[in-house]
C-alpha positions in Angstrom: -76.1 60.8 88.0 -78.5 61.5 90.2 -80.7 64.9 89.8 -80.9 66.7 92.7 -83.9 69.8 94.2 -84.1 72.3 96.5 -87.5 73.3 98.2 -87.4 76.8 98.9 -87.6 78.0 102.5 -91.3 78.9 102.6 -92.4 75.1 101.9 -93.4 72.7 105.3 -93.4 69.4 105.8 -96.6 68.6 104.8 -95.8 70.4 101.3 -92.5 68.6 100.8 -94.3 65.3 101.7 -97.3 66.0 99.2 -94.6 66.9 96.7 -92.2 63.8 97.4 -95.5 61.8 97.1 -95.9 63.2 93.5 -92.8 62.5 92.3 -93.2 58.6 93.7 -97.0 58.6 91.5 -94.7 59.8 88.2 -91.9 57.0 88.6 -89.4 59.0 90.7 -88.1 58.6 94.5 -86.9 61.7 96.2 -84.8 61.2 99.5 -83.6 63.7 101.2 -79.7 64.4 100.5 -79.0 65.0 104.1 -81.7 63.1 106.0 -82.2 63.9 109.7 -80.8 67.7 109.2 -81.1 70.2 111.3 -80.1 73.1 109.2 -83.0 73.9 107.3 -80.9 74.7 103.7 -79.5 71.3 103.9 -82.8 69.5 104.8 -84.4 70.9 102.0 -82.0 69.2 99.5 -83.5 66.3 97.9 -82.1 63.5 95.3 -83.5 61.2 92.8 -80.9 58.3 92.5 -80.3 56.1 89.6 -81.4 59.0 87.2 -79.6 59.7 83.9 -79.5 62.6 81.9 -83.0 62.1 80.0 -84.9 62.0 83.4 -83.6 65.6 84.4 -86.1 67.3 82.0 -88.9 64.1 83.0 -88.4 65.3 86.7 -88.2 69.0 86.2 -91.3 68.5 84.0 -93.2 66.4 87.1 -92.3 69.8 89.5 -93.2 72.3 86.7 -96.9 72.2 88.8 -95.2 72.6 92.0 -92.7 75.5 90.5 -93.6 78.1 93.3 -91.9 75.5 96.1 -88.7 74.7 94.5 -85.8 76.7 94.4 -84.3 74.7 91.8 -83.6 71.8 89.7 -80.7 70.4 88.4 -78.6 67.3 87.4 -75.7 65.8 90.2 -72.4 64.0 88.1 -72.3 60.3 89.9 -69.1 61.1 91.7 -65.9 58.3 92.5 -63.6 58.1 95.6 -60.6 59.2 94.5 -57.7 56.5 94.8 
């Protein structure tokens, strides 16, 4: 499972870096779900990999002080390729 969050369209790159650094200090490694993406909607989606259900609450809490910059925070189940 992972936790995904999306920055609002108005959030610039410097502010995103500041928030990702704050998550890192809180013990969560956030990264872009679509690195190098040029489409702003996709480039603003980030993930905290290898998180579990209890981490959703912890990540949400860590992002709470940045709520004006975050559009959503949600859990994303681990998907296995179809055989």
